[in-house]
Each structure stands twice: as structure tokens, then as C-alpha cells.
N, C-alpha and C positions, 0 to 999 in steps of 0.2 A: 365961562372961565375954565382954563385948564388946571388940572390938579398940579401941585408943585411936587417935583421930585428932587431928591438930593442929587448933587453932582455924581456921587458914586453910583446911584441907581441909573442915572442917565447914561453914564459910561458903560455900565454892565449891559444895558439894553442895546446900545450901539454895537458893543463887542459881540454880543450874542447874535444879533441880526447879521453881522458880517460873517461870523463863523458858520451860521446856518446856510447863508447864500452860497458859500463855496464848498459845502460838505457833500461827500458821497454818503450812501446809506449807512455804512459802518461808522463813519465819523459822526453822523447824526445820532446814532444809538449811544456812542461814547459821550457825546455832548449832553444828551438827555440824562445819562447817569451822572455826569458831572454836575448838572443843574440840580438834580434830585439830592445828591449828597450835600451840596452847598446849602440848599434850602433847608434840609433837615438840621444841619449844623446851625444855621441862622435861627431856626425855630427853637432849638435847645438853648442857645444863647439868650434869645429874647425872653424865654420863659424864666430863666434864672435871673434875669435883670428886671423882670416885671414889665416888659414892653409888650403889652397885649396886641397892639396894632402890628408890630413887626412879626410877632409870633403868628398871627392870623395871615398876614401877607406871605410869610415863609411857607406855611402849610398849604396855602393856595398855590404857590409856585411849585411846591413838591407834588401836589396833586396834578398840576398841569403836565409836569414831566412824566409822571406815571401814566397819565392818559395818552400822551404821545407814544410812550413805549408800548402800551397795550394796543394802540391802533396800528403800530408797526409790526405786530406779530403776523407772520405769514402762516396761515393755518395748515399748509401742506408741509411745513418743516417739522422735523423730529422733536425739536425743543419747544414747539408751540404749547403743548399741554402743561409742562412744568413751568414755563414762563408765565402762562396765564394764571396758574395757581399762585406763583410768587407775587405777581403784580396785584392780584386780587387781595391776597393776604396783607400786602403792604398798604394798599388803599384802605382796607378795613382799619388797620392800626392808625393811619393818619386821620381818618374820619372819627374814630373813637377819641383820639387826642384833641380833636377840635372841641369836644365837650369837656373831657377831663384829661388834661395834658399830663403825660407820663414820660419824663425825659429819659428814663432808663430804657423804656420800650422803644422810643424813637431812636435812641442811640444804638440799640441793637439792629433796628432796621437800617440805619445809616451804615453800620459796620458790615452788614450783609451786602449792601450795594457797593461799598468800597471794595470788598473782596471780589465781587463779580466784575467790577470795573477794572480792577488790577489784572484779573485773568483775561479780560477782553483786550486790554492794552498789550499784555504779554503775547497773546495769540496773534495780534496784528504785527508784532515785531518779528515774527518768524518768517 
């Protein structure tokens, strides 16, 4: 038997798959940031509303986005060391929040990635 997904989750997955299929490397990075930011927002919402299943699923989705970002780091690039440190620290925060959720800390991580995403988008527009 297949697990049941909400219509919103099904749409999100189809949209995500379509965007991944047509993306270049920079767009994939931007998509990973978008997914990470959305998942962190969803985890914060879920925690405040007492929905532990959604909180867990959101943290898992955020970790998957972080993993994709980490795997995409090219070690020969100048930004590789700081990106590795950033992603490792974010992963640590997410894993710590799986045990004891701290919406303020997760919100700060989300804000950091929002800032980076905005800078990435601004750089692509040039």
C-alpha cells in the first residue's frame, strides 16, 4: 500500500521534479536554497502548532537540501572551505533541533540562508 500524500505535497513534488529536470547547476543550487528555506519555515510552523509529524518531515527535507548542497561543493573553488563550514554548522543545528527543537535558532539559520539566496539571485541578475 502506498503512503497517502496531501494534494499540496503531491503538487510540490511534481513541481520540484520538473524544475530539477530543466535546471542548470546554478539553478539547482538556488532550488536547494529555496527548498531548505521553505522546509525550515515549515518546521517552525509545525513546532508552534504542535504537529510533530510535519516538523520531523520538514527537518528531514531541510537535511536533504543541505546534503545536496554539500555534495555540490567543488573542492577546487575558493568558496569551498567557508561553504563547507556553513553547511556543517547548519546541519548540526538541524540535528540538534531534532532532539530539542529551538524555533529561534532554526529561524536564524533560515534567515542566514535567505540572505545567501538573495545574494545568489542578485548575482545571477547581473
